[in-house]
N, C-alpha and C positions, 0 to 999 in steps of 0.2 A: 586742752583744746576747748574752746567755747563755741559749740556748733548747735544751734537750736534744733528742736524737734521739727519745727517747720521747715528749716532749711534742709535737714536730713530727709524729710518726705519728699520735698521738691527734687532733691538730687536723685533719690530713688525712683521717682516718677520718671525723671529724665533718663535714667538707666534702663528702665523698662522699655522706653522708646528708642533704645539702641543709640543713644547719644554718647559718642566716643569722648567728647569733651567732658561730659559728666563723669565718665569713668576715670579719665585722667585726674580730675579734681578729686574724686573719692580716693583714688590711689595715692596722691600726693598727700591728702589729709591723713591717711592711716597707716601708710607704708612703714614709717618708723617704729610706731608702737607694735604693729604686727610682726615686724622683723625681729624686734627686741624680744617679744614674747616667745617667738619660735626659737630663737637663738638660745635663750636661757633654757629652753626644754630640751633641745637636741645637742647643744654644745659643740656644734660644728659648722663653720662658716658656710661651706658649699651647701650642706644640707639645709641650713637655715634659709639660704637664698633661694634654693629650688622650692622648698615648701611654701615659702612667702609668695613666690611667684605664682605657684599653682593655686594658692589661696585666692588670689585676685581673679585668676582665670575661672576657677570653679564658680566664684560668686557671680561673675558675669554670666556664665552659662546657666546658673540657677535662676538668676533674674530674668534672663532672656526666655527661658522655657516655662516661666510662671510656675516653677516647682517648690516655691517658698510658701510655706503654710503658717509659719509662726514669726513673720517679720516684726521686729520691735524697732531696731535702728540699724543702719549700715554698720556702725562700729561693732555691735554685738553679732551680727551676721558674719563679719570678717573674722572675728574671734572664734565663733563656733566652727567655721569652716577650717580655720588654722588648727584649732584643737583636734578636729576630727582627722585631718591629715597627719598630725603628729601621732595620733593613736594608730592609724594605718602604718605609719613609718615604724613604730616600735612593734607592731604586730608582725611586720615583715621580718623583723629581727628576733621574733619569738620571745619578746618580752611582754609580760602581763602587767596591766595597769591595776594598782591597788586602789580600792574604793572603800569609803566608810559605810558601815551598815546603819540604816535608818534607826534601828532600835538602840544602837550605841548613842546616837546623837540625842534621841528624846530623853535618855536617862541621865544626861549630863547636868551638873550644876557648876556653872562657870563662874570663877573668881578671876578677874583679870590680873595676873602677875607679870604680864609681858610689857607693861608700860615702859620699863627701862629699855628694852630692846627696841620698842617702837620708836622711842626717842633717839636711840643710836642710829636706826635706819633713816629717819626723817632729819634729824639735826646735824649729826656729825658727818653725813654724807660718806659712810664707809662702804660705799658701793662695791669696791674691790674685795673687801673682807667678806661681805654678804655674798657677792657673786660666786667667790671661791668656795663657799660653804653650801650653796644651793643644791649641787649635785648630790650631797650627802642626805638630802631630805627625800621623803616619799614623793611620788609624782604629783599628787593632788596638793600637798603642802607647798612644793615648789611652785605650782601653778598659781595658787592664791597669793602667794608672796609677791610673784612677778606681777600679777594683774593689779593687786592692791597697792603695793609700795613702789614698784618700779615703773608701772604704767599709769598708776594713779586712778584706776577705775573705782566706781562706787560699789557698795555692797549689792545694790540693785542690778547694775550691769554685770557684775560677777556671777550673780545668781542666774541671770539670763544666759550668759555664756556657758556656764557649767551645768545648766538644766537642774539646779537645786533651789531650794528655799533660801530666803534671806537668813533665817536662823541657822541653816546648815552651813552657809558660808561663814557667818560669824564664829561657828564652832570650829570650822576648818581653819580660819585665820588665827584663831586663839591657840589651836594645837600646833599649827605650823610655827608660829613665833615661839612657843614653848620648846619645841623640838630644836629650832635654830639656835635659841639661847642655850640650850644644853650642849649643843655641838661646839658652839663658840667658847663657852666656860670650860668644856672639857680640853679644848685645844690650849686655851690659856694656861690651865693647871699643868698641862704636859709641858709647855715651854717653860713655865716657872720651875718645874722640877729638874730640868735638864741643866 
């Protein structure tokens, strides 16, 4: 979606003035991406629909109450709220989110061995295969793959959504693709040996 920063700021300004048409426009612009993001995280249609709806309502409430302190774009705001609601969803189910340690990231020397998998994701359009393997990944890995390859967000946007540096996001994407490649290769070997 090509939506300029100026258009985003105008829409945000209209939302602050309780313009319901602006809310409908923002909803229409972002609903598909936010739903897809939530669905791939929770893997349940009804839960995804509920969390997506709640995302837009919470954003509306935050904008109306002027409680947003780090506004960048509406898109990143919607993703951040959705991410927090997903975390709350899993907390209610007593599942802990796994996170990378900062010292792990700073000591990495990255060699990009995942180009083949990136081409598979981008060129072959094997979305069913990839979607089927996503639940086997750690939460953060799944999240960066969804944001980057399924929803097509930039490194900068993902960094804003996940509250991490661009370098950390690059590391997460690298590790996520490597883990996904390992899962896919193991499954292929298993099928070939049967």
